[in-house]
KEVEXDREN-532868 format. One record per residue: residue in one letter; x, y, z of N, C-alpha, C, CB in turn. Coordinates in steps of 0.001 Angstrom, whole numbers, padded with zeros to 6 digits, always signed. Glycine has a CB too. Layout:
BEGIN
AXYZXYZXYZXYZ/...
REM end
This chain:
BEGIN
M-029542-073070-024598-029342-073381-025800-029560-075199-025635-027809-072708-026320/N-029978-076212-026185-030240-077439-026069-029201-078078-026447-031264-077802-026639/W-028786-079040-025972-027513-079724-025850-027376-080744-026947-027375-080385-024485/D-028044-081239-027263-028094-081231-028616-027341-081060-029401-028661-080704-028952/R-028040-079217-029699-027103-078089-030759-025800-078136-030402-027482-076424-030672/V-025115-078153-029165-023854-077938-028601-022651-078751-029590-023932-078498-026998/E-023235-080620-029128-023003-081244-029760-022288-080969-030624-023674-081601-029949/G-023464-080995-031832-023943-081081-033002-022671-079516-033882-026012-080863-032817/Q-022696-078863-033316-021750-077558-033385-020494-077750-032420-022617-076130-032886/W-019934-078840-031909-019222-078713-031179-017483-077677-031366-019304-080018-030965/K-017310-077612-033118-015879-077450-033693-015803-075746-033566-015690-078148-035504/Q-017606-075377-033494-017562-073693-033964-017382-073512-032082-019531-072737-035075/M-018273-074448-031150-018501-073981-029758-016382-074164-029092-020106-075424-028776/K-015525-074652-029414-014174-074785-028832-014292-073824-028520-012993-075094-029417/G-014077-072770-029151-013452-071691-028366-013941-070600-027366-012963-071080-029165/S-015239-070517-027440-016163-070394-026519-015823-071331-025061-017480-070787-027264/V-015629-072189-025443-015033-073006-024084-014038-073036-023927-015181-074188-023861/K-012952-072477-024723-011204-072646-023826-011793-071148-023282-009056-072690-025078/S-012165-069983-023813-012066-068802-023277-013231-068766-021926-012299-067708-024507/R-013645-069129-021833-014477-069470-020654-013090-070683-019871-016377-070340-021271/W-012880-071196-019812-012253-072947-019000-011255-072893-020028-013459-074820-019021/G-009883-072174-019829-008647-071519-020355-008019-073222-020109-007856-069855-019320/K-008111-073528-018898-007057-074543-018390-007149-075483-018726-006886-074791-017287/L-008592-075934-020116-009158-076717-020781-007679-076638-022249-010979-076146-021012/T-007026-078381-022001-006616-078325-023314-006702-078474-024602-006180-078585-023330/D-006094-078427-025670-007306-078893-026895-007680-080475-026975-006685-078512-028563/D-006060-081638-026347-006913-082666-025960-008266-082808-025399-006360-083148-025302/D-008191-082080-024572-009231-082417-023636-010539-082096-024570-009123-081503-022148/L-010429-080832-025295-011751-080910-025887-011911-081387-026867-012295-079997-026055/N-010840-082144-027737-011378-083447-028376-011967-084428-027468-010311-084161-029091/V-011491-084694-026479-011738-085948-026270-013745-085867-025282-010061-086602-025206/I-013493-084313-025311-015298-084171-024558-016014-084275-025868-015874-082342-023592/S-015606-083543-026901-016409-083606-028277-018285-083664-027855-015790-085312-029246/G-018156-082274-027340-019188-081872-027503-020235-082567-025922-019513-082318-029113/K-019880-083955-025342-020554-084472-024539-020718-083889-023159-020160-085545-024551/K-021639-083417-022483-022167-082399-021229-020725-082701-020246-024049-083014-020286/D-021772-084336-019829-021001-085104-018462-018988-084946-018945-021741-087447-018396/Q-018519-085223-020077-017166-084771-020412-016641-083605-019902-017042-084639-021659/L-017160-082770-020071-017243-081465-020328-017206-081147-018546-018714-080976-021395/V-018430-081170-017762-018602-081098-016367-016964-081784-015938-020162-082060-015807/G-016732-083314-015897-016065-084167-015672-014323-083162-015561-016440-085381-016862/R-014165-083072-017419-012914-082332-017056-012766-081112-016359-012326-082093-018054/I-013626-080015-016421-013978-078988-015485-013496-079434-014386-015340-078653-015350/Q-014295-080533-013572-014224-080625-012198-013006-081153-011983-015253-081358-011577/E-011512-082006-013173-010584-082232-012667-009454-081090-013018-010376-083501-012955/R-009469-080325-014360-008598-078843-014151-008783-077720-013287-008613-078147-015230/Y-010157-077670-012334-010258-076801-011749-010319-077108-010020-011262-076223-012401/G-010479-078582-009564-010389-079017-008619-011481-078589-008265-009421-078875-008019/I-012527-078287-008414-014020-077745-008171-015033-079155-007842-014625-076819-009758/A-016066-078655-007048-016867-080504-006797-017526-080770-008573-018918-080487-005109/K-018074-081357-008691-019298-081875-009942-020321-080474-009425-020305-084041-009625/D-020496-080522-008890-022552-079575-008548-021740-077647-009295-023364-079346-005191/E-020426-077415-008890-020198-075917-009254-020076-076266-010891-018632-075070-008423/A-019041-077296-011331-018836-077419-012718-020022-077860-013708-017793-078329-012834/D-020769-078497-012558-022609-078360-013569-023170-077105-013507-024095-079357-012878/K-023116-076423-012356-023421-075068-012411-022763-074303-013908-022793-074424-010977/Q-021422-073871-013495-020832-073451-014145-021088-074093-015854-019697-073549-013431/V-021425-074729-016353-021532-075562-017733-023029-075237-017964-021158-077401-017645/N-023928-075067-016809-025189-074436-017148-025561-073480-017162-025888-074658-016766/E-024992-072330-016990-024780-070651-017268-023863-070254-018354-024156-069899-015992/W-023186-070973-018430-022909-070865-019629-023705-071108-021193-022052-071480-019475/N-024398-072176-021239-024899-072951-021883-025818-072013-022116-025145-074175-021433/A-026571-071433-020843-027561-070115-020758-026906-069355-021642-027761-069300-019291/A-026166-068873-021553-025443-067674-021802-025316-067507-023079-024233-067602-021234/L-025330-068625-023903-025393-068771-025337-026775-068464-025964-024990-070152-025684/A-027906-069402-025220-028865-069163-025547-029346-068120-025245-029391-069851-025381/D-029043-066867-024339-029211-065599-024775-028706-064647-025792-029070-065166-024007/D-027236-065096-026375-026616-064798-027420-027616-064975-028732-025387-065617-027415/N-027826-066073-028336-028395-066492-030067-029385-065656-030107-029036-068168-030510/A-030478-065721-028923-031922-065347-029386-031851-063822-029848-033093-065550-028101/R-030540-062964-029178-030335-061729-028979-030240-061830-030937-028873-061218-027726/E-029373-062833-031237-028657-062360-032892-030045-062164-033714-027461-063879-033852/T-031190-063406-033239-031785-063927-033875-033140-062763-033931-031839-065333-033390/R-032909-062152-033247-034564-061370-032481-034612-060108-033289-034547-060806-030414/P-035810-059861-034101-035311-058406-035164-035860-057706-034371-035837-058067-036865/L-034936-055997-034923-034519-054974-034590-035989-054226-034312-033509-054446-035609/D-036058-053499-032916-037129-052985-032561-037130-051840-032862-037409-053124-031483/R-038001-051328-033903-038250-050025-034498-039432-049099-034528-038050-050192-035583/K-039288-047964-034343-040426-046926-033839-040895-046135-035150-039792-045756-032602/A-041607-046708-034709-042614-045816-036050-041707-044318-036014-044867-045432-035480/G-041899-043586-037167-041212-042623-037217-042055-041350-037453-040271-042884-038102/
REM end
């Protein structure tokens, strides 16, 4: 998913972020406010991991969102019967 869309839909994304990274607080999510670098930094701090690992996790989460979005908008395959 394009990060601009994540940023624009941040209020809706908070639940997904919170379920993926439960150590992030509501205050963290408000400060992050959809900024990727802020999200990576907060994950790095809360989980004590390297920046590269936090960035990798965010990219994987974002890719999963894109996959979910594609599945929701893809027409159903129907066999002619």
